[in-house]
C-alpha positions as CSV (number, residue, x, y, z in Angstrom):
1,M,24.9,8.6,-75.3
2,K,25.9,5.0,-74.7
3,Q,23.0,2.5,-74.7
4,Y,23.1,-1.1,-73.7
5,V,20.4,-2.7,-75.9
6,D,18.8,-6.2,-75.7
7,L,16.2,-6.5,-78.5
8,H,15.3,-10.2,-78.3
9,M,13.0,-10.9,-75.4
10,H,10.0,-13.1,-74.7
11,S,7.0,-12.8,-72.4
12,K,5.0,-15.1,-70.2
13,Y,2.9,-16.0,-73.2
14,A,5.7,-17.7,-75.1
15,R,6.3,-21.4,-74.8
16,A,9.0,-22.5,-72.3
17,C,9.1,-19.1,-70.7
18,S,8.7,-18.0,-67.1
19,P,5.0,-17.3,-66.1
20,Q,6.4,-14.3,-64.1
21,L,8.0,-12.8,-67.3
22,D,6.0,-9.6,-67.2
23,L,7.0,-6.0,-68.0
24,P,7.7,-4.9,-64.3
25,N,10.1,-7.9,-63.8
26,I,11.8,-7.3,-67.1
27,E,12.4,-3.6,-66.2
28,K,13.6,-4.5,-62.6
29,Y,16.3,-6.9,-63.7
30,A,17.2,-5.0,-66.8
31,R,18.1,-2.1,-64.6
32,I,20.1,-4.4,-62.3
33,K,21.9,-5.8,-65.4
34,G,22.7,-2.4,-66.7
35,L,20.6,-2.5,-69.8
36,T,19.1,0.8,-71.0
37,V,16.8,-0.4,-73.8
38,V,14.9,-3.7,-74.0
39,G,12.6,-5.3,-76.5
40,T,9.1,-5.9,-75.4
41,G,9.0,-9.4,-76.9
42,D,6.0,-11.2,-78.3
43,I,4.2,-8.1,-79.7
44,S,1.8,-10.2,-81.8
45,H,0.3,-12.1,-78.9
46,P,-3.2,-10.6,-78.2
47,K,-2.9,-10.7,-74.4
48,W,0.6,-9.4,-74.3
49,N,-0.3,-6.7,-76.8
50,E,-3.0,-5.6,-74.3
51,E,-0.5,-5.4,-71.5
52,I,2.0,-3.4,-73.6
53,R,-0.7,-0.9,-74.5
54,K,-1.8,-0.6,-70.9
55,E,1.6,-0.3,-69.2
56,L,3.8,1.5,-71.8
57,I,3.5,5.0,-73.1
58,E,4.4,6.4,-76.5
59,D,6.1,9.8,-76.6
60,G,6.7,10.3,-80.3
61,T,10.3,8.9,-80.3
62,G,9.4,5.3,-81.2
63,I,10.8,4.3,-77.8
64,L,8.0,3.3,-75.4
65,K,8.4,4.2,-71.8
66,S,7.2,2.4,-68.7
67,K,5.5,4.5,-65.9
68,T,8.9,4.9,-64.3
69,G,10.7,5.9,-67.5
70,F,12.4,2.7,-68.6
71,N,12.9,2.3,-72.4
72,F,11.2,-0.4,-74.5
73,V,11.2,-1.1,-78.2
74,L,8.2,-3.0,-79.8
75,Q,9.7,-6.4,-80.7
76,G,8.6,-9.8,-81.6
77,E,10.0,-13.1,-82.9
78,I,8.4,-15.2,-85.6
79,S,8.9,-18.8,-86.7
80,L,8.6,-19.6,-90.4
81,M,8.3,-23.2,-91.7
82,Y,8.3,-23.7,-95.4
83,S,10.0,-25.4,-98.3
84,Q,12.5,-23.7,-100.6
85,G,15.1,-25.2,-102.9
86,G,13.9,-28.7,-102.4
87,K,14.5,-28.5,-98.7
88,G,12.3,-27.9,-95.6
89,R,13.2,-24.7,-93.8
90,K,12.6,-23.5,-90.3
91,I,13.8,-20.0,-89.7
92,H,13.3,-17.5,-86.8
93,Y,13.3,-13.7,-87.2
94,V,13.3,-10.9,-84.8
95,Y,11.2,-7.9,-86.0
96,L,11.1,-4.4,-84.7
97,V,8.1,-2.0,-85.1
98,P,8.2,1.8,-84.8
99,D,4.8,2.4,-83.1
100,L,1.5,1.0,-81.9
101,D,-0.4,2.0,-85.0
102,T,2.0,0.1,-87.2
103,L,1.9,-2.9,-84.9
104,K,-1.9,-3.0,-85.3
105,Q,-1.4,-3.2,-89.1
106,V,1.3,-6.0,-88.6
107,N,-1.1,-8.1,-86.5
108,S,-3.9,-7.5,-88.9
109,A,-1.8,-8.9,-91.7
110,L,-0.4,-11.8,-89.7
111,I,-3.8,-13.0,-88.5
112,K,-4.8,-13.6,-92.1
113,K,-2.0,-16.2,-92.3
114,G,-2.7,-18.0,-89.0
115,R,-3.3,-17.8,-85.3
116,L,-1.5,-15.4,-83.0
117,D,-3.0,-16.4,-79.6
118,Y,-1.4,-19.8,-79.0
119,D,2.2,-18.8,-78.6
120,G,4.3,-15.6,-78.1
121,R,6.5,-16.8,-81.0
122,P,3.8,-17.7,-83.6
123,I,4.5,-20.2,-86.4
124,F,3.5,-19.5,-90.0
125,G,3.9,-21.4,-93.3
126,M,5.0,-18.4,-95.4
127,S,8.5,-18.0,-96.7
128,S,11.1,-15.5,-95.6
129,I,10.5,-13.6,-98.9
130,E,6.8,-13.4,-98.2
131,F,7.4,-12.2,-94.7
132,V,9.7,-9.4,-95.9
133,D,7.2,-8.4,-98.5
134,M,4.4,-8.3,-96.0
135,M,6.4,-6.1,-93.5
136,I,7.8,-3.7,-96.2
137,D,4.3,-3.2,-97.6
138,I,3.2,-2.1,-94.1
139,S,6.2,0.1,-93.3
140,K,9.8,0.5,-94.4
141,D,10.6,1.4,-90.8
142,I,10.0,-2.2,-89.7
143,E,13.3,-4.0,-89.2
144,I,13.8,-7.7,-89.7
145,I,16.8,-9.4,-88.1
146,A,17.9,-13.0,-88.6
147,A,17.6,-14.5,-85.1
148,H,20.4,-16.6,-83.7
149,C,21.5,-17.0,-87.3
150,W,23.7,-20.1,-86.8
151,T,21.5,-22.2,-84.5
152,P,21.2,-25.7,-86.1
153,W,17.4,-25.9,-85.8
154,F,16.1,-22.5,-86.5
155,G,19.0,-20.3,-87.7
156,L,19.2,-18.7,-91.2
157,F,22.6,-20.6,-91.6
158,G,21.7,-23.5,-89.3
159,S,22.9,-27.0,-90.2
160,M,19.4,-28.6,-90.1
161,S,17.3,-26.3,-92.4
162,G,19.3,-23.2,-93.1
163,F,20.8,-21.6,-96.2
164,N,24.4,-20.9,-97.2
165,S,23.9,-17.2,-97.7
166,V,21.5,-14.4,-97.1
167,E,21.0,-14.1,-100.9
168,E,20.0,-17.8,-101.2
169,C,17.3,-17.3,-98.7
170,F,15.9,-13.9,-99.8
171,G,16.9,-13.5,-103.4
172,E,16.5,-9.9,-104.4
173,R,14.8,-9.1,-101.1
174,A,18.2,-9.5,-99.4
175,K,18.6,-5.7,-99.7
176,Y,16.1,-5.4,-96.9
177,I,18.2,-7.4,-94.5
178,H,20.8,-5.3,-92.6
179,A,21.7,-7.3,-89.5
180,L,22.4,-10.8,-88.2
181,E,22.0,-11.9,-84.6
182,T,25.1,-14.0,-83.9
183,G,23.5,-16.1,-81.2
184,L,25.1,-17.6,-78.1
185,S,27.2,-20.2,-80.0
186,S,29.0,-17.8,-82.3
187,D,30.7,-14.5,-81.9
188,P,31.7,-11.7,-84.3
189,M,35.2,-13.2,-84.9
190,M,33.7,-16.4,-86.2
191,N,31.4,-14.4,-88.5
192,W,34.4,-12.4,-89.8
193,R,35.7,-15.6,-91.5
194,I,32.9,-15.3,-94.1
195,S,33.4,-12.4,-96.5
196,S,29.8,-12.3,-97.7
197,L,28.7,-11.2,-94.2
198,D,31.0,-8.1,-94.1
199,K,28.2,-5.8,-95.2
200,Y,25.9,-6.9,-92.3
201,S,25.7,-5.5,-88.8
202,L,26.5,-8.2,-86.3
203,V,24.2,-7.7,-83.3
204,S,23.9,-9.6,-80.1
205,F,20.8,-10.0,-78.0
206,S,19.8,-12.5,-75.3
207,D,16.7,-14.4,-76.6
208,S,15.8,-14.5,-73.0
209,H,13.0,-16.8,-71.8
210,S,13.1,-15.4,-68.2
211,Y,14.0,-12.1,-66.5
212,W,16.9,-13.5,-64.5
213,P,20.2,-11.6,-64.9
214,W,22.0,-14.8,-66.1
215,R,19.6,-14.9,-69.1
216,M,18.5,-11.3,-69.9
217,G,21.3,-9.2,-71.3
218,R,23.8,-12.1,-71.3
219,E,24.3,-10.8,-74.9
220,A,23.6,-7.2,-75.8
221,T,24.5,-4.5,-78.3
222,I,26.2,-1.2,-77.4
223,M,25.1,1.8,-79.3
224,D,26.2,5.4,-79.1
225,I,23.0,7.2,-80.2
226,K,20.3,9.6,-79.3
227,L,17.6,7.4,-78.0
228,T,15.0,7.4,-80.8
229,Y,13.6,4.5,-82.8
230,K,14.9,6.2,-86.0
231,E,18.5,6.5,-84.7
232,L,18.4,3.0,-83.3
233,I,17.3,1.5,-86.7
234,N,19.8,3.7,-88.5
235,A,22.6,2.3,-86.3
236,I,21.5,-1.3,-87.1
237,R,21.2,-0.5,-90.9
238,T,24.4,1.5,-91.3
239,K,26.7,0.4,-88.4
240,K,27.0,4.2,-87.5
241,G,26.5,4.3,-83.8
242,L,27.3,0.6,-83.2
243,V,30.2,0.7,-80.8
244,G,30.4,-2.9,-79.5
245,T,28.6,-6.0,-78.4
246,I,28.6,-8.1,-75.3
247,E,28.9,-11.8,-76.0
248,V,29.1,-15.0,-74.1
249,D,32.1,-17.1,-75.1
250,P,30.7,-19.1,-78.0
251,N,31.8,-22.3,-76.2
252,F,29.2,-21.5,-73.6
253,G,26.4,-21.7,-76.2
254,K,24.2,-24.8,-76.4
255,Y,25.2,-25.6,-80.0
256,H,28.9,-24.7,-80.4
257,F,30.3,-28.2,-80.8
258,T,28.9,-31.0,-82.8
259,G,27.5,-33.7,-80.6
260,H,24.9,-36.1,-79.2
261,R,23.7,-35.3,-75.7
262,N,22.0,-38.7,-75.2
263,C,25.5,-40.2,-75.4
264,N,27.4,-37.3,-73.8
265,V,29.4,-37.0,-77.0
266,S,30.9,-33.6,-77.8
267,L,33.3,-33.2,-80.7
268,D,35.2,-30.4,-82.5
269,P,34.8,-30.0,-86.3
270,N,37.9,-32.0,-87.2
271,S,36.9,-35.0,-85.1
272,S,33.3,-34.8,-86.2
273,K,34.2,-34.8,-89.9
274,K,36.4,-38.0,-89.3
275,F,33.3,-39.6,-87.8
276,K,31.2,-38.3,-90.7
277,D,28.9,-36.6,-88.2
278,I,27.9,-40.0,-86.8
279,C,27.9,-40.5,-83.0
280,P,30.8,-42.8,-82.1
281,S,28.8,-44.2,-79.2
282,C,25.4,-45.1,-80.7
283,G,25.9,-44.7,-84.5
284,R,23.1,-42.1,-84.9
285,K,23.6,-38.7,-86.6
286,M,24.8,-36.0,-84.4
287,T,23.6,-32.4,-84.3
288,V,26.1,-30.4,-86.3
289,G,27.3,-27.5,-84.2
290,V,27.8,-23.9,-85.1
291,L,31.6,-24.1,-85.2
292,Q,31.5,-26.8,-87.8
293,R,28.9,-24.9,-89.8
294,V,31.1,-21.8,-89.8
295,E,34.0,-23.9,-91.0
296,E,32.0,-25.2,-93.9
297,L,31.1,-21.7,-95.1
298,A,34.4,-19.8,-94.2
299,D,36.6,-18.4,-96.9
300,R,39.0,-16.8,-94.5
301,P,41.4,-18.4,-91.9
302,E,40.6,-18.7,-88.2
303,G,41.7,-15.6,-86.3
304,T,40.8,-13.1,-89.1
305,I,40.2,-9.6,-87.7
306,L,38.5,-7.1,-90.0
307,K,39.7,-3.5,-90.3
308,D,37.3,-1.1,-88.5
309,A,35.3,-4.1,-87.1
310,V,33.0,-3.3,-84.2
311,P,34.7,-4.5,-81.0
312,F,33.2,-7.1,-78.7
313,Y,33.5,-8.2,-75.1
314,S,33.3,-11.9,-74.2
315,L,31.8,-12.4,-70.8
316,I,30.2,-15.1,-68.8
317,P,27.2,-13.8,-66.8
318,L,28.1,-12.9,-63.2
319,S,25.6,-15.3,-61.6
320,E,27.0,-18.2,-63.7
321,L,30.5,-17.3,-62.6
322,I,29.5,-17.1,-58.9
323,S,27.8,-20.4,-59.3
324,V,30.9,-22.1,-60.6
325,V,33.2,-20.7,-57.9
326,L,30.8,-21.5,-55.1
327,R,29.7,-24.8,-56.6
328,K,26.1,-23.9,-56.0
329,S,23.0,-23.7,-58.2
330,V,22.9,-20.4,-60.2
331,S,19.5,-19.7,-58.6
332,S,20.6,-20.6,-55.0
333,K,20.3,-18.3,-52.0
334,E,24.1,-18.3,-51.6
335,V,24.7,-17.2,-55.2
336,W,22.1,-14.4,-54.9
337,Q,23.7,-13.1,-51.7
338,V,27.1,-12.8,-53.4
339,F,25.5,-11.3,-56.5
340,Y,23.7,-8.5,-54.6
341,A,26.9,-7.8,-52.6
342,L,28.8,-7.2,-55.9
343,V,26.1,-5.1,-57.7
344,N,25.2,-3.0,-54.6
345,G,25.2,0.5,-56.1
346,K,26.4,-0.8,-59.5
347,T,25.1,-2.7,-62.4
348,E,26.2,-6.2,-63.4
349,I,27.8,-4.8,-66.6
350,E,29.9,-2.4,-64.5
351,V,31.0,-5.2,-62.2
352,L,32.0,-7.4,-65.1
353,L,33.8,-4.7,-67.2
354,E,34.9,-1.9,-64.9
355,T,35.1,-2.6,-61.2
356,P,38.7,-2.8,-59.9
357,Y,40.1,-6.0,-58.4
358,E,40.5,-4.7,-54.9
359,E,36.9,-3.5,-54.8
360,L,35.7,-6.9,-56.2
361,R,37.7,-8.7,-53.5
362,S,36.3,-6.5,-50.7
363,R,32.8,-7.2,-51.9
364,S,33.3,-11.0,-52.3
365,N,36.5,-13.0,-51.9
366,E,39.9,-13.4,-53.6
367,K,39.0,-16.4,-55.8
368,L,35.8,-14.8,-57.1
369,A,37.6,-11.5,-57.7
370,E,40.3,-13.2,-59.7
371,S,37.7,-15.1,-61.7
372,I,35.9,-11.9,-62.6
373,I,39.1,-10.4,-63.8
374,K,39.9,-13.5,-65.8
375,N,36.4,-13.4,-67.2
376,R,37.0,-9.8,-68.3
377,E,40.3,-10.7,-69.9
378,G,38.8,-13.7,-71.7
379,K,41.0,-16.2,-69.8
380,I,38.4,-18.6,-68.5
381,K,38.2,-21.8,-70.5
382,I,34.8,-23.4,-71.2
383,K,33.9,-27.0,-71.9
384,P,32.0,-26.4,-75.1
385,G,28.2,-26.7,-75.3
386,Y,26.7,-29.2,-77.8
387,D,23.3,-30.5,-78.9
388,G,21.2,-28.3,-76.5
389,V,23.6,-28.6,-73.6
390,Y,25.2,-25.3,-72.3
391,G,29.0,-25.1,-72.0
392,I,30.5,-25.3,-68.6
393,P,33.1,-22.7,-67.4
394,I,36.2,-24.4,-66.0
395,I,37.8,-22.6,-63.1
396,D,40.2,-25.3,-61.8
397,E,43.0,-26.8,-63.8
398,A,42.0,-30.3,-62.6
399,E,38.6,-30.0,-64.2
400,E,40.2,-29.0,-67.5
401,Q,42.5,-32.0,-67.5
402,E,39.5,-34.2,-66.7
403,Y,37.6,-32.8,-69.8
404,V,40.6,-33.5,-72.0
405,K,40.8,-37.1,-70.8
406,E,37.0,-37.6,-71.5
407,T,37.4,-36.3,-75.1
408,E,40.4,-38.5,-75.7
409,K,38.5,-41.5,-74.3
410,I,35.6,-41.0,-76.8
411,I,38.0,-40.7,-79.8
412,S,40.0,-43.8,-78.7
413,K,36.8,-45.8,-78.3
414,Y,35.7,-44.8,-81.8
415,K,39.0,-45.7,-83.3
416,Q,38.8,-49.2,-81.7
417,K,35.4,-49.7,-83.3
418,Q,36.7,-48.6,-86.7
419,K,39.7,-50.9,-86.4
420,G,37.5,-53.9,-85.4
421,L,35.2,-53.2,-88.4
422,Q,38.1,-53.1,-90.8
423,E,39.5,-56.3,-89.5
424,F,36.0,-57.9,-89.9
425,I,35.8,-56.7,-93.5
426,S,39.3,-58.0,-94.3
């Protein structure tokens, strides 16, 4: 049976997360989105742990059920900060746990390393290798996934503190790592350019800090499995049963391009390299984006498609699309009205992937219906995100031309500075 799975969530106990991010709200909007399995998020936080044990029921499958029968998997995220190879490292991992008894053992082990009660995503000073050893000693059914593996600040391959390979990070423990979460700023095709990643399952989850449908499920993994924890983990470890992922266009992610948000500077890898990663406006170092980092590690050309690769769908969330078309805030009353008219009797995933044009038009209007079809076909261009700024979908041709002019203006300004410097030196 086809499952739409989002296994990277948070709770109201995690920093920078909605105070209304509880299990009933997660379930309500997961159903609207079309998700069938969701991670609980934050399983090591004591208060959230209590709510999970109170509200969810174990039935022996490893998939916990809400009182109305919705499916949850025990899931957390951990932040590790340590030194390795003469460099400070800050790496995030998603971890999945098969049952509440095992979770009790996990939390008993973690509490010996530090506090669990101050944040849903706890921080520890142990290394990635130590974390793997700790989890494997408890249960080989615990799954560890490199979270948003390309994100500059906390990704396994991130430009700020990451590694150049899984093996460099884990050494001989690399055999226990089976999957990489591609994150919002990369997609499978970008990862296909690096041959050393071929053996890993590429999964996509939302890392949602709220329950809103433009956050939760914006990235998800599609599995054709019998719904048990054992089969879900087997799909992640072997790729058998992985039938697709839902991605946002990587340009939409907050770290796709290299840039400096304080100066509104956003640059592609070629331009950034010419500037030596220095902001052409203020002269400070820019945040090196995911696209540039992939270019640094790639050993295959752009556009490489692997044989038997798991397919993926590149989609902008429906609320974001409506927001752009209406030129209204994504959380505005007007956007919600159109959103609910479109998903009436359907899920958002069905609207984005399956609903015919004529039905879309009858439920909304011609421009929005056309935009949904373009979204489905990957024809909507996006002004790339950079340095913590989300990308912006471009619906009108005039907006696209304005973006091109802005970029050309930045590059021209930098070249003038360089020319003046050279003349001064001469």
